[in-house]
N, C-alpha and C positions, 0 to 999 in steps of 0.2 A: 782143617783150619780155614774159616771163613775170614776172607780179607775184604774190609769193607770201606768204600772211598767216602770220607767226608767232605762234602762240599760247603765251604764256609760262605754263608749268606750274606750280602752286604748289609752293614748296620742302617737303620732308616736315619734319615736326617733330622738333626734337631731342630725342629720348627720353631721351638722358644728363643733359638738365637736368632731366628729372623723377625720374630715380632717382638723383641725386647727392644730393637732400635724405635720403633713406631712411636710408643710413649714419650721417648725422651725428645723426639723431633717435635712432636705435636706440643708438648710441655714448653719447649724453647719458642716456637711460633706465638705460643700463647703469651707468655710473659713480655716477649718483644712486642707484640700488638698493646697489649695492656700498658707497657710503660710508655709507648707513643703516644697512645689515646688519652694518658693521664696528662702528659706535658701539655698537649694541646689543649686539653680541659683546663688546665692550670693558666695559660695564657687568655683564655676566654674569661677566667674568672676574674684575671687582673684588669681586662678591658672595661671599659665603660661606654655608654650611649647616652643620647639626649633624649629626654621626653618632653613633648609639646603638649600643652594644656592650653585651653581657651576659656576665658570668660568674660564677661562684660565689665568694662572698665568704669569702677563706679567713684574714680576720683576725678572729679571736674572742678574743683577748686585750687588744685595746685597750678603752679608755673612750670612751664615747658622752657627748658634751657636749650639754646641753639648755638653751636660751636662753629665759628666761621672762620675761614682762611682762605681768601680768592685774592688773587693779583690780576689786576686790570691794566691795559697797555695803555693809560693815560695817567697825567701827573695828578697828584694827590689834590691840588688845589682846584682840579676840574671836576672831579665826581664827588659823590655823596651816596650814603646808603642808609636807609632806614626801614622799618617795618610799620606796614598798617594792616590792622586786623580785621576781621569782620565786625567787631563791634565799634569801629571807625576809632578805635584807640592808636594813636600813633607813638612809637616807641622810636626814638631819637637814636642816633649811632653813639650814645654817650659811652657804652660798653665796648666800643670796638676802637682799635687804633688805626691810623692812617700811617704807612711806613714807605717812604720813597725806595724803590729798589729798581734793578736791572730785570727786564723782562725776559731776555734770553737766559736760558739755562747753561751752566757750565756743564762740561762732559760727565762729571760725577752725579750732577743732578738729573741731567738727560737720563742716564742709565738708571737711576732710581725711578724716576717716572716709568721708564719702558717695562721696568719689573713690575710695578704696580699694576700696570695696564695689563701686563700678561695674568698675574693673578685674577684680575677682574674680570678676564675672558674666560678663564677657567671656573670661576665661582657662577658664571651665568651658565656654563654648559653642565657643570657637576655640582648640583646644589649640596652635596653632602659634605663637600669641601668646609661648607660654613661651620659644620659640627666640629671639624677639625681645629677650626679657629676659636671655638668657642672652649675647647680643651686645653689648647695651647695658649690662654691669656697670660700676659706678662713674661712669656719667653722670649717672644720675637722683639725685634727693634721698634722704635717708636715708627709710627707711619707718617709723621711730619716729614715735610720737605727737610733734606739736610742743608745746612747753611753752606755759604760759598766759602771756598776753601783759601780763596786769596782776594785782596782787596783789589777791585778792577777799576780803571782809569776810565770807562766807559759812562756816558750821562745817565742819570737815573730816569728812566724814560716810563716808569710804571708805578703803579700804587698798589701796596698790598694791605688789604683791609681783613684784620684777623682780631679774633677776641671773642666773648660771648655775651649774649643777651638773655633776657628772660621776658618770655610772651605769656599771653593767656592761652589756655588749651583750646583755642578756636581756630578757624581758617584764619590765614593772613597771607601777606605778600610781602617777602623780602626784595627789594631792589635797589639795584646800584645803577645809576643814570647820572646826567650831567648836570653838575651846579650842586650847591650844598642844600639839604633840605631846610624848609622853615614850615611853622606851624601857623594855622590861622583858623577862625572860627569854621569856615566853610570846607576847611580839609587840609590838606598839605601841597605844597609846590617845592621846587627846585629853581634856585636861582641860575639860569644858564643863559642870561642875556648877556654876560661879557665874556662867554667861551665861545671862541671862533668854530664855526660848524667845519672846517677843516681839520680840526684837531680831535675830532669824534673819533674814537677807536676802541671797540668793545671786545677787542680780541682778550680772551680771560683764560685763566687756569684756576681750576679748583683743586688746591693741595687738600683741603679738608672741610668736610660738611658734615655734621652729624647733629642729633637732637639727644637732649637728655645728658646722662652723666658721661663725661668722656672716659672711655675705657680703653688703655694700651693694647695694642695687638689685633683691634677690629678694624676690618677694612670696609668702609661704606661705599655703597653704589656709585657716589660721584667722586671718590678720591682720585685724583690723577687726571680728571677730565680736562682736556685742553681744546680751546676754539680758536680760530685764527680766521679773520675777516678781512678783507681790503676795501668794504663799503662802509662809508660813514653813517649810514641810516640802517645799521644792522641791528635787529631785536633778538635777543635769545631768551626763551621761556623755558623753566623746569617746573612740571607739575608734580608734586611730592604729596605721596599719601603716608602719614606717620602712624606707625603702629606701637602704642606702649608696649614694652617687654620687660618681664622681670626675669634677671639671669640669676641661677643659683648654681654653681659649679664648685668644685672641692678646692679652688684657688681664689675664687672672688664672688661676691654676692652684690648684686647692684641692679638698681632701676634705669633702664635706658630705654631707647627705641630704634626700632628697625623701620626702614622707608623704602618704598619702591618709586620709581621715578620714569617719567616720560618727557622726553626732549621734543623742542619745537624751535625753529629759527625762520625768521622771514625778514625781509628788507622792507622798510617802511616808504611808502609811496602813496601820498595822499591822493595823486591825480588817477592812480590804478584802484583806489578804493581800499589799499591796505593802511589802515590807520593805526596810531601809535606813538610811542615814543622809544628813541633807541637806548638801549641799556641791557642789562641782565636781570631778568624777574624771576624769582623763584617763589612760586604759590604753593603753599602747603596746606594740607587739613589733617586734622587728626582722626584716627579710627576710634570707633565705640568699642571695639574689641581688644583684649589684653592678652598677651601671650606670656605663659610662663615657662622658660626653659629651664630645665633641671636635670642635672648629671645623675644618672642612676648606675648602681654597682650592683652585681649580682651578690646576694647574701650569702654567708658562710655555710649554712645549713644546706642550701640548694646544691652549693658546689659539692659537699659531702655526698647528698643523695646521688647527684649525677655520677659521681666517682664510683660510689658502691655499684650503681647499676651497670657502668661500663665494666667493672670486674666480674660481676656476678654474670654478666651477659657473654662474656668471653669465655668464663669456665663453662658454663651451660653449653655454649655452641662447640667449644672443642671437645666436651665429654661426648655430644652425640656424635660428631663427626669420628671421634676414635673409635665409638662403638660400632658405627656405620662401616668403616674401612676393616675394622678387624671381624665383623660379621662377613663381609664380603671375602676377606682373605681366609676365612675358616670353609666356606662353601667350595670356594676354589681347591683348596687343598683336600678337602674332602673327596671331590670328583676324582681329583689327581690320584688319590690312593685307590678308587675303585676302578681305576684304569680307563675311565672315559675318555682322557685326554692323554694315554699314555702313547708314545710313537709307534709306528708300525714296525720298525725293526726291532724295537724291544719287545713288542708283542709275539713277533714271529719265532724271537729267541727263547722267550719263556715257554712258548707250546712246544718246540723242540725238546727242550730239558725237561718237561713233563713226561713226553712220550718217552724219551731215553729212560727215565726213572721208573715207568709203568712196565717196560719190556726188558728191564735188565734182570739176567739171571744171576743167582748166586754163585761165586765160584768156589768150587768143591777142591779140596785137597787131594794130593796123590793117594792113590789107593794104599791102604794099610794093609800090610802083609797079615794074612789071617794066621793063626796059630796052628 
């Protein structure tokens, strides 16, 4: 009777259990990426941007509105404001009001002015903030100087000139100087003979200066400007270029004006050749171009197309990656089966087992007694 030893060979590892986790992980990553990109795309869809268009301003017959709020450190009976345009048309200060005030600001008003100047500096450095102001119209508080919180016993040493006037759309000069303005055939003049020269003080603060329709929330380049002088013969000049602007947003639609400004100040000294008159002079000129600022929004169909592109792109990419990983895994497993990457000890043990099987002789049972 022959006895045979049956060696139980180890069962091969189930490769399917190794590769089953790969599709689940890839699918999880794909769905997470799709959800994240879809949320980001939705925020892009909700956002808006400003579009600027330029064209020739064909409206030359309408009037230009000037909004003024300027405080001068002189009494109201000693100063006067008027406008003289390029056509020698004098516009008196009938639309302006003269209000005696205190030139020094309260702590609350000073804080407001510092905040306004900080915003002005940021606007000069980062022009994109102007779009934020356009989008947030009517949200912020008014840009006018807040009133004094309590009645002060200090003397009223300044004059607040505020209001609005309508002028022709040509170059002009708004000036605030000594004496009340009068008109005569040869031009215009200011009665300054009865004002003492020692009272001249054109330290001033521009709380608000704008052109066109007044829009709350818009900060103009000269808002919050303050100039202090201790010279009685000081002249302040502002050279302004006004650009007609048509504003169309989801909150408001208005015809207003933007402007750029250049400042200059000098001391009047006739002996040194510096001629002129002490005061505040705002010289403006209108541009022949008109800017249309409109708020744009991504259409719904474009959002859906971009969303489908995101989903399809992620599906295609993850499919290709999964196929590449699976191919590489199959190649490696196939080489391991053939023994290319089998460890040396396993190879020697396998060879010894094969030699033993080849030289093994069958076991013969005990001799059977013959009959």
